[in-house]
N, C-alpha and C positions, 0 to 999 in steps of 0.2 A: 296158595297153600291159605285157607280160611279161619283170620282174625273176627273168633267171639267173643275172645274175654275183654277187649278196650273195654274201656269205657263209653265210648261213644257209640259203641255196637250192643253193649250190653243195657244202655238207658232205651234205643228202642234198634231190636236184634230183627225185629219183621222185615223189611228191604232186604236184608242179608239171606233171611228166613228163603225170601220168594225166588231169589236168586239161586239160590242152591236147590230147592225141593226139585222143580220140576226138571233139569239136568243131572243131578247127580243126590237124589233120596238115601241113597248110601255113600258116606264119606268116612275114608280110613285118615288119622290123625299119625303121622309117623313119630311126632314128636312125642305124644302119649302112648301112643300105640292103641288109640282106643278107636272105636267104630262108633260116628253118629249117623242116628236116624231120623230124618226130617220128616218121612211123612206119616199120616193116619194111620193108613194099614201097616208099615214099618215097624211103626213107634207100638202100634195096639198088639200087633204080635208078641215085640217083646216083653210088656205086660203079661200076656195070656198066655203064653205056650211053656209051659211050666217044661216040657221033655226037653226044652231045646235051650229055654234059657229060666239060669238059675238067678236068687236075689242073694246069694252069699257071696261076698268076696273070694272068699277061699277055694270058690269052686277057682277063682284063679291063683290059687297062692296068695291071696292078698290079707292081712291081718285086715276087720276091721271094727266096731263099736257093737256090744251086745247091745244092738236092739232090735226087736223080732223083724222089722224091716226088710233085715240082713240072712234072716234064717229062710230056709224053705222047709216046705212038712217033712217028717211029722215035726220039726219040733213048733213051726212057724204054730202049725195048727193049735200044740198044744196051749201055745204063750197067748197067742190071741184069744183062746176060748177063757184064758185067769182074765187076762185084762179083761176084756168083753165085759163078765161076770163085776166088775167094778165101775169097768165105764159104760153105763149103760142108756140109755135113749133117753130113760126117765130123768135119771140126775141131770145129765144134762138138760133138760128142757124147763128141771127146777131151778137151775142155776137165772133162768130170765130174767124174772125182777132184779136179783142183785146186780145183774150185767148191765139193767137200765139206769139202775142208781149210780152204777160206776161212770156210765157214760154222760148220766147227765151231769155231773159233777166236773168231769175232765171237758164239756163242753161249756160250758156256762163261766168258765174259768177263761178259754181263749175265746168264746162270740165276746163276754165283755172287754174284755184288754182292744177288741176291735181288729186284732192282725194276732196273727200265731203260727208255731211253724205243727202244722196238723200232725206228720208224724210223730215229730218229738212229744209233741205234746196231748196225743189223742192216741195216735193209731197205735203206737208204738207203745207204750204203758197202757192202756184197757188191755189187753189180751194178757201180758203178763202178770198185771193184777186179779186178773180173772183166773190164772193159772196157780198162781201162790194164795188166793184163798180157797180154791176147789183143795188145793194140799195138804189146807192148815198150816201152813207156813207164818211163822211171826212176823208181822210188820217188819220192825228192826233187820230181819236177815233178805229183806228180799231187793235190797240195792246190789248186792250180788249177781242177783239172778242174772238179771244185764249183762257183767262182768264173763260170766261160766256161758251164755249166748252166746256170747260174741268167740270165746275161746273156740267152743263145738263149731260155730258158724265158718271158722276158716279150716275146718276138715276138707273143704270143698280146694284148698290149695293143694295138696297131696295127690293131686291130680296133673300136676304141670312136677316138669323135670326141673327143679331150679333151686337155689337157697329156702325159697319160700317154703317149699311141702317139709322139709324138716321143721323148722321154726315151727308150723303149725302142727304139727304132729310131734313135738315136745310141748308145746300149750296144750294141745288135750287131753295129754297123760297126765300135767299137771292139774288143769281140772279134773278130768276124774276122780284123783285124788283125793282134792279136797270135796266132792260132791259125794265119794264115795265115803268116805268119814262122814259128814253130814247127816246122809242116808242112813246108815244104820245108825247113828244119833236116836231119829227121827223113829226110824222103825222098833225100834227098841221101847222107847216111849208110847207109840200107839199098841203096842201090846198088852205095856202094861196098862195104860191109860187110854184106852179104844176113845176114838171121838167121833162126830159125825161127819165125817170127811173123807176126799180121796184117796189119800193114805190109808188111813185106817182099811178101807174097804181093801185097795191094795197085798196090808197083810191078811187079813180073812179070807180072801179069793178063793176057791177050792174046785177042784174039778175031777174027780175019781180019787179021792185020798191028796192030790198034790197040791201044793200049795208054790206061790216065786219064793226064788231067793232073794237076798238081801240086795246081789248082784244082777241079778232080775228086773226087779224093782226098779236099782237107780240105771237101767238099759231103757229101761220105760220113760224114767225121770227126764232123763237127758233128750230123750225123743218128744218127749210133749213140750219138754221148755222151747228145743227148737220147732217142731211141726206145730204146735200149738201157738206157739208165739206168732214166728217169723210168717206162719202163712197168714193168718189173721190181720195182721198188723200189714201187711203187703196188700191184701184183698181190697181192706177198707182205703189206701192212700191211694191207690190204684183206680176205685174205683173215683172219688175226687176229680183224678186227672182225666177220666174217661170223660168225668161232664163238665169239666171244665172246657175241652178240647173239644166235646160233644154237644152244644148247647142245645141244639132241639132235639136232643134225647131227655135232655135234663127238663126242659119244658114241657116235652112228652110225659115223664114222669110225677111232675110236678100234680099235672093235669090229673093224671090217673096215676095214686100210688099203689094201688094193688098188684102193680106191675114189678114193684119192688123186689121181687125173690124171683122173676124173672131178669132183671137188669142185673143181681149179683153174679147172676148164674155166667150172663155175658162179660161181665167182670172178668169173673177165672176165664173165659174163654180167649177174651181177648186178650189181655195183660195176664197171664197164666201167672200164679204167684210163684209156681216153680217152673224153670225154664224145661229140667233135664233130670230124667232120674236115672240109678246105676241098674245093668243085669251084666250078667258073666254067660259065656256061652258053653253051655254042657257038651257039645260036640260040634263037629263044622255044622254051620248053617249057610242056606244058599237064600238070598233076597234079591231082589231086583237086579240079575244078573253074577251077583257080587258072593264070594265065597267066604262068609266070616267065620276064622279057625277056632277050635275048643280054644275052651281057658281065656279068650277077649273079653277085652273088656269093652262092652255097648252100653253108647247114652242116648235112650230114645227121649227124643227132642218135644217133646212134651209141646212146649210154646211155637213153635215149629207147626208140627201134628193140628193145633188147634186153631189151628192159620191156612190148613189147607185144602185150597177150594173143590179138591175134588171128593172131599165128606160136607163142605160147607157153604151152602150159595152166599155168592157176595161174602166171600171170608174176611175182606178187608174191611167191611162194615161193621160198626159199631150200633146192633140195634136190639134196645132192650126186652122188646117181643120178641126174640128168636125162637121159634119152635119148630122143628125137636132141636133142639141141640146137644147132641150127646160128647162134650170136650172129653177127655182126659185129663181135666189136671189137676184133678185127687187121685190119679192112676187105676186102674182096671183089674176087674178079676180081684183075688184070694186076696190082694196086697191093696184093694180101696182103702183110702186112708180111713184110719178108727173116729179119727176126730173132726172132718168133713163136717156134720153135722154142728158141733162147737163153733167152728167155725165161718156159718153160714149165719149160725145165730148171733153171733158178735156180728157179724159185721150189716143185718139186717137190723138188730136195736142201732147200734150207731149211726147207722148211715141216717136210716127212719129219723133216729133222733135232731139229725141235723136238716134234713129236709124238712120236719115241719116248723122247725124255727122259722120259717119264710125269711128268712135274710140271704140276700146275693152271694156270692163268695166269688174269688178269683186271686191268679199267682200275683204276689205280693213282689215278686222280681224279674227280671229278665234274666236272672243266672240259668243256666240248664240245669236241671234239679243234679243230683250224687246218686249212683245209685245205691242198694246195701251191698255191706261187704261182703257177703258168699256170692261163688260165683252160680252157684246154679238156685239162685233167688232174682226175681226179676220185682222191685219196687224202690219208691223212693228212702233214703233217711232221714232227707231233711223236706219237707213240702210244705213253704213259707205260703199261708195264703189272710188274705183281706176280705172281711167280711164287712158289709154294707146292707144298709136297708133296701128292698125294692125301689127298682125308682117308682112305679107308681104311689109309694109311699111317701116319696121326697119329695112328690110335685104339689 
């Protein structure tokens, strides 16, 4: 039996992935009833073969949040089209100056102290602040964002057959009720008094005479809170871990800062912020000699696929100049992550700011880092870092 949910495995799942992938690229877990796809070919097929694999849990008679990532065409097409009208590349690019200002303020305080929890003090709050400002959320309301975020993240525990499953489902229902009331009030306010923010654009978005309902806006709000916040926080935290663990690549990046976008893509491949996604079989599917039955829950193991040596040369080597780098960390096909440009922008600004400071950094503790609370994501909850002047500056 594969134990991939223990804290030690979630901290470093890659040896387990390597041990399983070459022998059993398709694994059935009888405890949860799910099928796991560990190789790049199988994971990518599950993401792009929409005739065989559905994104809707209702295909497997399982309820799900009203998030458009859990919709199939044509509903997904309609929803993505409407959301895309509000969440445009131009509107994301326009955020760069403000993201830089927020990042600078967080890093100023962190470096001034000499030691900081980079996850709690920079990586986690930065994307939360950006999302709140994008939506036009009052400053005083932002602390409850974090509480809602954690309650939604616990949905990953509903895949387990234990007491935690019902507890997580109850917490999500309670959080959804709170958020429904909150978003309804905000939407009513934006309809009466439009503002220059994402929520107003969502309220006003229209395609062929159709607009988003309040329930659909709530679904996107929840998705943005999780995907936009959690993914970016983990990319930043994982990048710092990668740089500390691979000082040769950090030195290479300092010498050639133009490699930062490529380095971020390698971080995203090497330590994928989302380790697995959900799909559901529409029919019996034959894959690598196994027949996955119709209505089954399938987990394309993204973290494993992005380390598949049949797709990536020297897959376990962290190479900031890797090219090509066709990772599937942000998904693939029609469900490719809509927020990927925002995550990349925030990571580029925050990491570029950190490296431009010219300070060295190292782990400030020998204790192993604690994984994020959701089972499907990968990154540190706490990351104690110590800053100091470069050795050449101390001579």
